C-alpha positions as CSV (number, residue, x, y, z in Angstrom):
1,L,5.0,-127.5,148.0
2,V,4.4,-124.5,150.1
3,H,6.5,-122.0,150.4
4,R,8.4,-120.7,153.9
5,Y,8.8,-117.1,152.9
6,W,8.5,-115.6,156.5
7,T,11.5,-117.4,157.3
8,I,13.6,-115.7,155.4
9,S,15.8,-112.9,157.0
10,D,16.4,-109.5,155.7
11,E,19.5,-109.6,155.1
12,K,19.2,-112.0,152.5
13,V,16.6,-110.5,150.9
14,Y,19.0,-107.2,150.9
15,E,21.9,-109.0,149.4
16,S,19.5,-110.6,147.0
17,I,18.5,-107.3,145.9
18,K,21.7,-105.4,146.1
19,N,23.7,-108.3,144.0
20,G,20.8,-108.6,141.9
21,L,21.0,-105.2,140.3
22,K,24.3,-105.8,138.8
23,D,22.1,-108.3,136.5
24,F,20.0,-105.5,135.2
25,E,23.3,-103.4,134.4
26,E,24.4,-106.3,132.5
27,F,21.2,-106.8,130.6
28,I,21.3,-103.1,129.6
29,I,25.0,-103.6,128.1
30,H,23.6,-106.4,126.4
31,I,20.9,-104.3,124.8
32,R,22.7,-101.2,124.5
33,S,25.5,-103.5,122.3
34,F,22.8,-105.2,119.9
35,L,21.3,-101.9,119.1
36,E,24.6,-100.8,117.9
37,R,24.5,-103.4,116.1
38,M,21.3,-103.6,114.4
39,E,21.7,-99.6,113.7
40,K,24.8,-100.5,111.8
41,H,23.1,-102.7,109.5
42,E,20.5,-100.3,108.1
């Protein structure tokens, strides 16, 4: 399988990065919630 990375537009890359940051923010929220629950059980 050959990937044609040179055909990806700058706009698509930018949008993917920008929208992907929301995933990190949601991940952080879940990790914080998990850690808070773990602190209560100590």
